[in-house]
PDB file of N, H, CA, C and O in Angstrom:
ATOM      1  N   MET A   1      29.926  20.476 158.442  1.00  0.00           N
ATOM      2  CA  MET A   1      29.458  20.014 157.125  1.00  0.00           C
ATOM      3  C   MET A   1      29.611  20.732 155.872  1.00  0.00           C
ATOM      4  O   MET A   1      28.847  21.688 155.745  1.00  0.00           O
ATOM      5  N   VAL A   2      30.498  20.477 154.813  1.00  0.00           N
ATOM      6  H   VAL A   2      31.119  19.700 154.916  1.00  0.00           H
ATOM      7  CA  VAL A   2      30.780  21.543 153.951  1.00  0.00           C
ATOM      8  C   VAL A   2      29.793  21.161 152.888  1.00  0.00           C
ATOM      9  O   VAL A   2      29.522  19.972 152.725  1.00  0.00           O
ATOM     10  N   THR A   3      29.206  22.155 152.112  1.00  0.00           N
ATOM     11  H   THR A   3      29.427  23.121 152.245  1.00  0.00           H
ATOM     12  CA  THR A   3      28.297  22.069 151.015  1.00  0.00           C
ATOM     13  C   THR A   3      28.920  22.577 149.948  1.00  0.00           C
ATOM     14  O   THR A   3      29.169  23.779 150.038  1.00  0.00           O
ATOM     15  N   PRO A   4      29.269  22.005 148.907  1.00  0.00           N
ATOM     16  CA  PRO A   4      29.922  22.616 147.739  1.00  0.00           C
ATOM     17  C   PRO A   4      28.852  23.592 146.993  1.00  0.00           C
ATOM     18  O   PRO A   4      27.648  23.367 146.864  1.00  0.00           O
ATOM     19  N   SER A   5      29.622  24.806 146.500  1.00  0.00           N
ATOM     20  H   SER A   5      30.600  24.989 146.605  1.00  0.00           H
ATOM     21  CA  SER A   5      28.722  25.862 145.981  1.00  0.00           C
ATOM     22  C   SER A   5      28.257  25.419 144.549  1.00  0.00           C
ATOM     23  O   SER A   5      28.789  24.502 143.922  1.00  0.00           O
ATOM     24  N   ILE A   6      27.198  26.178 144.102  1.00  0.00           N
ATOM     25  H   ILE A   6      26.766  26.922 144.611  1.00  0.00           H
ATOM     26  CA  ILE A   6      26.438  25.617 142.891  1.00  0.00           C
ATOM     27  C   ILE A   6      27.248  25.716 141.660  1.00  0.00           C
ATOM     28  O   ILE A   6      27.078  24.995 140.676  1.00  0.00           O
ATOM     29  N   ALA A   7      28.274  26.790 141.782  1.00  0.00           N
ATOM     30  H   ALA A   7      28.411  27.375 142.581  1.00  0.00           H
ATOM     31  CA  ALA A   7      28.788  26.880 140.597  1.00  0.00           C
ATOM     32  C   ALA A   7      29.818  25.553 140.420  1.00  0.00           C
ATOM     33  O   ALA A   7      30.179  25.306 139.270  1.00  0.00           O
ATOM     34  N   SER A   8      30.215  24.849 141.312  1.00  0.00           N
ATOM     35  H   SER A   8      29.922  25.050 142.247  1.00  0.00           H
ATOM     36  CA  SER A   8      30.773  23.690 141.311  1.00  0.00           C
ATOM     37  C   SER A   8      30.167  22.202 140.900  1.00  0.00           C
ATOM     38  O   SER A   8      30.770  21.277 140.355  1.00  0.00           O
ATOM     39  N   ALA A   9      28.814  22.262 141.323  1.00  0.00           N
ATOM     40  H   ALA A   9      28.324  23.014 141.766  1.00  0.00           H
ATOM     41  CA  ALA A   9      27.916  21.123 141.019  1.00  0.00           C
ATOM     42  C   ALA A   9      27.182  21.291 139.717  1.00  0.00           C
ATOM     43  O   ALA A   9      26.878  22.388 139.247  1.00  0.00           O
ATOM     44  N   GLN A  10      26.917  20.121 139.168  1.00  0.00           N
ATOM     45  H   GLN A  10      27.164  19.230 139.551  1.00  0.00           H
ATOM     46  CA  GLN A  10      26.210  20.109 137.949  1.00  0.00           C
ATOM     47  C   GLN A  10      24.755  19.659 138.438  1.00  0.00           C
ATOM     48  O   GLN A  10      24.451  18.735 139.192  1.00  0.00           O
ATOM     49  N   VAL A  11      23.958  20.581 137.786  1.00  0.00           N
ATOM     50  H   VAL A  11      24.206  21.331 137.174  1.00  0.00           H
ATOM     51  CA  VAL A  11      22.455  20.537 137.903  1.00  0.00           C
ATOM     52  C   VAL A  11      21.468  20.497 136.830  1.00  0.00           C
ATOM     53  O   VAL A  11      21.646  21.223 135.851  1.00  0.00           O
ATOM     54  N   SER A  12      20.566  19.823 136.889  1.00  0.00           N
ATOM     55  H   SER A  12      20.422  19.233 137.684  1.00  0.00           H
ATOM     56  CA  SER A  12      19.713  19.292 135.701  1.00  0.00           C
ATOM     57  C   SER A  12      18.654  20.195 135.681  1.00  0.00           C
ATOM     58  O   SER A  12      18.094  20.626 136.689  1.00  0.00           O
ATOM     59  N   ILE A  13      18.306  20.557 134.206  1.00  0.00           N
ATOM     60  H   ILE A  13      18.761  20.207 133.388  1.00  0.00           H
ATOM     61  CA  ILE A  13      17.088  21.567 134.074  1.00  0.00           C
ATOM     62  C   ILE A  13      15.884  20.990 134.327  1.00  0.00           C
ATOM     63  O   ILE A  13      15.648  19.833 133.978  1.00  0.00           O
ATOM     64  N   VAL A  14      14.933  21.817 135.017  1.00  0.00           N
ATOM     65  H   VAL A  14      15.125  22.757 135.301  1.00  0.00           H
ATOM     66  CA  VAL A  14      13.785  21.309 135.512  1.00  0.00           C
ATOM     67  C   VAL A  14      12.612  21.672 134.552  1.00  0.00           C
ATOM     68  O   VAL A  14      12.229  22.832 134.401  1.00  0.00           O
ATOM     69  N   GLN A  15      12.113  20.683 133.966  1.00  0.00           N
ATOM     70  H   GLN A  15      12.424  19.741 134.089  1.00  0.00           H
ATOM     71  CA  GLN A  15      10.932  21.172 132.962  1.00  0.00           C
ATOM     72  C   GLN A  15       9.589  20.954 133.439  1.00  0.00           C
ATOM     73  O   GLN A  15       9.215  19.955 134.054  1.00  0.00           O
ATOM     74  N   PHE A  16       8.858  21.990 133.106  1.00  0.00           N
ATOM     75  H   PHE A  16       9.161  22.801 132.606  1.00  0.00           H
ATOM     76  CA  PHE A  16       7.433  21.984 133.596  1.00  0.00           C
ATOM     77  C   PHE A  16       6.859  23.128 132.551  1.00  0.00           C
ATOM     78  O   PHE A  16       7.489  24.064 132.060  1.00  0.00           O
ATOM     79  N   SER A  17       5.520  22.782 132.366  1.00  0.00           N
ATOM     80  H   SER A  17       5.009  22.022 132.765  1.00  0.00           H
ATOM     81  CA  SER A  17       4.477  23.577 131.319  1.00  0.00           C
ATOM     82  C   SER A  17       3.790  24.685 132.067  1.00  0.00           C
ATOM     83  O   SER A  17       3.395  24.678 133.233  1.00  0.00           O
ATOM     84  N   PHE A  18       3.717  25.762 131.046  1.00  0.00           N
ATOM     85  H   PHE A  18       4.038  25.767 130.099  1.00  0.00           H
ATOM     86  CA  PHE A  18       2.812  27.037 131.376  1.00  0.00           C
ATOM     87  C   PHE A  18       1.520  26.438 130.750  1.00  0.00           C
ATOM     88  O   PHE A  18       0.536  27.112 131.053  1.00  0.00           O
ATOM     89  N   ALA A  19       1.319  25.667 130.186  1.00  0.00           N
ATOM     90  H   ALA A  19       2.119  25.119 129.940  1.00  0.00           H
ATOM     91  CA  ALA A  19      -0.068  25.329 129.209  1.00  0.00           C
ATOM     92  C   ALA A  19      -1.255  25.662 130.064  1.00  0.00           C
ATOM     93  O   ALA A  19      -1.251  25.150 131.184  1.00  0.00           O
ATOM     94  N   ALA A  20      -2.387  26.515 129.703  1.00  0.00           N
ATOM     95  H   ALA A  20      -2.390  26.931 128.794  1.00  0.00           H
ATOM     96  CA  ALA A  20      -3.365  26.616 130.173  1.00  0.00           C
ATOM     97  C   ALA A  20      -4.191  25.721 130.891  1.00  0.00           C
ATOM     98  O   ALA A  20      -4.898  26.128 131.814  1.00  0.00           O
ATOM     99  N   ASP A  21      -4.157  24.350 130.491  1.00  0.00           N
ATOM    100  H   ASP A  21      -3.583  24.019 129.742  1.00  0.00           H
ATOM    101  CA  ASP A  21      -4.806  23.283 130.874  1.00  0.00           C
ATOM    102  C   ASP A  21      -4.205  22.772 132.202  1.00  0.00           C
ATOM    103  O   ASP A  21      -4.857  22.027 132.933  1.00  0.00           O
ATOM    104  N   LEU A  22      -2.916  23.194 132.516  1.00  0.00           N
ATOM    105  H   LEU A  22      -2.386  23.800 131.922  1.00  0.00           H
ATOM    106  CA  LEU A  22      -2.014  22.606 133.584  1.00  0.00           C
ATOM    107  C   LEU A  22      -1.773  23.663 134.623  1.00  0.00           C
ATOM    108  O   LEU A  22      -0.920  23.479 135.492  1.00  0.00           O
ATOM    109  N   LEU A  23      -2.670  25.043 134.557  1.00  0.00           N
ATOM    110  H   LEU A  23      -3.363  25.193 133.852  1.00  0.00           H
ATOM    111  CA  LEU A  23      -2.346  25.944 135.550  1.00  0.00           C
ATOM    112  C   LEU A  23      -3.172  25.403 136.679  1.00  0.00           C
ATOM    113  O   LEU A  23      -4.288  24.921 136.482  1.00  0.00           O
ATOM    114  N   GLY A  24      -2.589  25.489 137.919  1.00  0.00           N
ATOM    115  H   GLY A  24      -1.683  25.880 138.079  1.00  0.00           H
ATOM    116  CA  GLY A  24      -3.075  25.345 139.143  1.00  0.00           C
ATOM    117  C   GLY A  24      -2.905  23.813 139.334  1.00  0.00           C
ATOM    118  O   GLY A  24      -3.371  23.384 140.389  1.00  0.00           O
ATOM    119  N   ALA A  25      -2.375  22.994 138.579  1.00  0.00           N
ATOM    120  H   ALA A  25      -1.996  23.342 137.721  1.00  0.00           H
ATOM    121  CA  ALA A  25      -2.265  21.594 138.876  1.00  0.00           C
ATOM    122  C   ALA A  25      -0.817  21.379 139.279  1.00  0.00           C
ATOM    123  O   ALA A  25       0.076  22.165 138.961  1.00  0.00           O
ATOM    124  N   PRO A  26      -0.615  20.212 140.037  1.00  0.00           N
ATOM    125  CA  PRO A  26       0.699  19.741 140.457  1.00  0.00           C
ATOM    126  C   PRO A  26       1.387  19.203 139.156  1.00  0.00           C
ATOM    127  O   PRO A  26       0.760  18.506 138.358  1.00  0.00           O
ATOM    128  N   GLN A  27       2.638  19.534 138.978  1.00  0.00           N
ATOM    129  H   GLN A  27       3.147  20.100 139.626  1.00  0.00           H
ATOM    130  CA  GLN A  27       3.599  18.781 137.851  1.00  0.00           C
ATOM    131  C   GLN A  27       4.539  18.201 138.432  1.00  0.00           C
ATOM    132  O   GLN A  27       5.279  18.895 139.129  1.00  0.00           O
ATOM    133  N   PRO A  28       4.757  16.938 138.331  1.00  0.00           N
ATOM    134  CA  PRO A  28       5.962  16.228 139.006  1.00  0.00           C
ATOM    135  C   PRO A  28       7.195  16.715 138.336  1.00  0.00           C
ATOM    136  O   PRO A  28       7.235  16.807 137.109  1.00  0.00           O
ATOM    137  N   VAL A  29       8.226  17.038 139.108  1.00  0.00           N
ATOM    138  H   VAL A  29       8.194  16.964 140.105  1.00  0.00           H
ATOM    139  CA  VAL A  29       9.462  17.319 138.590  1.00  0.00           C
ATOM    140  C   VAL A  29      10.678  16.448 139.418  1.00  0.00           C
ATOM    141  O   VAL A  29      10.521  15.993 140.551  1.00  0.00           O
ATOM    142  N   LYS A  30      11.837  16.325 138.664  1.00  0.00           N
ATOM    143  H   LYS A  30      11.965  16.695 137.744  1.00  0.00           H
ATOM    144  CA  LYS A  30      12.960  15.695 139.535  1.00  0.00           C
ATOM    145  C   LYS A  30      14.135  16.544 139.226  1.00  0.00           C
ATOM    146  O   LYS A  30      14.428  16.871 138.076  1.00  0.00           O
ATOM    147  N   VAL A  31      14.685  16.832 140.099  1.00  0.00           N
ATOM    148  H   VAL A  31      14.447  16.566 141.034  1.00  0.00           H
ATOM    149  CA  VAL A  31      15.890  17.917 139.988  1.00  0.00           C
ATOM    150  C   VAL A  31      17.426  17.016 140.356  1.00  0.00           C
ATOM    151  O   VAL A  31      17.588  16.581 141.497  1.00  0.00           O
ATOM    152  N   CYS A  32      18.228  16.855 139.544  1.00  0.00           N
ATOM    153  H   CYS A  32      18.097  17.208 138.617  1.00  0.00           H
ATOM    154  CA  CYS A  32      19.561  16.202 139.904  1.00  0.00           C
ATOM    155  C   CYS A  32      20.696  17.223 140.121  1.00  0.00           C
ATOM    156  O   CYS A  32      21.044  18.071 139.299  1.00  0.00           O
ATOM    157  N   ILE A  33      21.199  17.031 141.290  1.00  0.00           N
ATOM    158  H   ILE A  33      20.917  16.343 141.958  1.00  0.00           H
ATOM    159  CA  ILE A  33      22.436  17.943 141.618  1.00  0.00           C
ATOM    160  C   ILE A  33      23.207  17.003 142.180  1.00  0.00           C
ATOM    161  O   ILE A  33      22.974  16.215 143.096  1.00  0.00           O
ATOM    162  N   SER A  34      24.569  17.265 141.225  1.00  0.00           N
ATOM    163  H   SER A  34      24.757  17.905 140.480  1.00  0.00           H
ATOM    164  CA  SER A  34      25.708  16.365 141.523  1.00  0.00           C
ATOM    165  C   SER A  34      25.385  14.987 141.716  1.00  0.00           C
ATOM    166  O   SER A  34      25.874  14.336 142.639  1.00  0.00           O
ATOM    167  N   GLY A  35      24.409  14.415 140.705  1.00  0.00           N
ATOM    168  H   GLY A  35      24.012  14.944 139.955  1.00  0.00           H
ATOM    169  CA  GLY A  35      24.194  13.037 140.950  1.00  0.00           C
ATOM    170  C   GLY A  35      23.182  12.553 141.660  1.00  0.00           C
ATOM    171  O   GLY A  35      22.725  11.449 141.364  1.00  0.00           O
ATOM    172  N   LEU A  36      22.679  13.264 142.674  1.00  0.00           N
ATOM    173  H   LEU A  36      23.050  14.161 142.914  1.00  0.00           H
ATOM    174  CA  LEU A  36      21.768  13.076 143.450  1.00  0.00           C
ATOM    175  C   LEU A  36      20.312  13.399 143.051  1.00  0.00           C
ATOM    176  O   LEU A  36      20.202  14.558 142.650  1.00  0.00           O
ATOM    177  N   GLU A  37      19.198  12.710 143.052  1.00  0.00           N
ATOM    178  H   GLU A  37      19.288  11.769 143.377  1.00  0.00           H
ATOM    179  CA  GLU A  37      17.947  13.141 142.568  1.00  0.00           C
ATOM    180  C   GLU A  37      16.948  13.455 143.686  1.00  0.00           C
ATOM    181  O   GLU A  37      16.765  12.704 144.644  1.00  0.00           O
ATOM    182  N   PHE A  38      16.369  14.520 143.512  1.00  0.00           N
ATOM    183  H   PHE A  38      16.518  15.131 142.734  1.00  0.00           H
ATOM    184  CA  PHE A  38      15.438  15.069 144.224  1.00  0.00           C
ATOM    185  C   PHE A  38      13.963  15.278 143.768  1.00  0.00           C
ATOM    186  O   PHE A  38      13.697  16.173 142.966  1.00  0.00           O
ATOM    187  N   PRO A  39      13.156  14.584 144.196  1.00  0.00           N
ATOM    188  CA  PRO A  39      11.690  14.632 143.537  1.00  0.00           C
ATOM    189  C   PRO A  39      10.918  15.764 144.099  1.00  0.00           C
ATOM    190  O   PRO A  39      11.170  16.257 145.198  1.00  0.00           O
ATOM    191  N   GLY A  40       9.865  16.206 143.224  1.00  0.00           N
ATOM    192  H   GLY A  40       9.660  15.805 142.331  1.00  0.00           H
ATOM    193  CA  GLY A  40       9.397  17.349 143.693  1.00  0.00           C
ATOM    194  C   GLY A  40       8.210  17.618 142.881  1.00  0.00           C
ATOM    195  O   GLY A  40       7.938  16.788 142.014  1.00  0.00           O
ATOM    196  N   GLU A  41       7.401  18.723 143.033  1.00  0.00           N
ATOM    197  H   GLU A  41       7.622  19.397 143.737  1.00  0.00           H
ATOM    198  CA  GLU A  41       6.332  19.251 142.086  1.00  0.00           C
ATOM    199  C   GLU A  41       6.304  20.663 142.266  1.00  0.00           C
ATOM    200  O   GLU A  41       6.616  21.279 143.285  1.00  0.00           O
ATOM    201  N   VAL A  42       5.814  21.211 140.950  1.00  0.00           N
ATOM    202  H   VAL A  42       5.561  20.710 140.122  1.00  0.00           H
ATOM    203  CA  VAL A  42       5.569  22.565 140.551  1.00  0.00           C
ATOM    204  C   VAL A  42       4.280  22.679 140.241  1.00  0.00           C
ATOM    205  O   VAL A  42       3.612  21.886 139.578  1.00  0.00           O
ATOM    206  N   ILE A  43       3.907  23.781 140.781  1.00  0.00           N
ATOM    207  H   ILE A  43       4.449  24.426 141.319  1.00  0.00           H
ATOM    208  CA  ILE A  43       2.390  24.339 140.604  1.00  0.00           C
ATOM    209  C   ILE A  43       2.530  25.726 139.912  1.00  0.00           C
ATOM    210  O   ILE A  43       3.050  26.674 140.502  1.00  0.00           O
ATOM    211  N   VAL A  44       2.059  25.815 138.666  1.00  0.00           N
ATOM    212  H   VAL A  44       1.637  25.046 138.186  1.00  0.00           H
ATOM    213  CA  VAL A  44       2.169  27.236 138.044  1.00  0.00           C
ATOM    214  C   VAL A  44       0.692  27.802 138.193  1.00  0.00           C
ATOM    215  O   VAL A  44      -0.302  27.318 137.653  1.00  0.00           O
ATOM    216  N   ALA A  45       0.726  28.854 138.976  1.00  0.00           N
ATOM    217  H   ALA A  45       1.534  29.248 139.415  1.00  0.00           H
ATOM    218  CA  ALA A  45      -0.600  29.642 139.319  1.00  0.00           C
ATOM    219  C   ALA A  45      -1.077  30.671 138.428  1.00  0.00           C
ATOM    220  O   ALA A  45      -0.234  31.435 137.959  1.00  0.00           O
ATOM    221  N   ASN A  46      -2.065  30.789 138.174  1.00  0.00           N
ATOM    222  H   ASN A  46      -2.750  30.168 138.555  1.00  0.00           H
ATOM    223  CA  ASN A  46      -2.664  31.907 137.258  1.00  0.00           C
ATOM    224  C   ASN A  46      -2.688  33.254 137.948  1.00  0.00           C
ATOM    225  O   ASN A  46      -2.946  33.210 139.151  1.00  0.00           O
ATOM    226  N   ARG A  47      -2.523  34.139 137.547  1.00  0.00           N
ATOM    227  H   ARG A  47      -2.313  34.174 136.570  1.00  0.00           H
ATOM    228  CA  ARG A  47      -2.479  35.482 137.983  1.00  0.00           C
ATOM    229  C   ARG A  47      -4.050  35.672 138.598  1.00  0.00           C
ATOM    230  O   ARG A  47      -4.398  36.749 139.082  1.00  0.00           O
TER     231      ARG A  47
END
């Protein structure tokens, strides 16, 4: 299996928030790499 290097792939920007009311809460994200979508979530932790 050959995986293209990230330099040759197109990657979308993942947007999430550092807003105080969202700390510790899951934020859904979707990453697009070379036309394929990968759903997930980001949790921003408070120190």
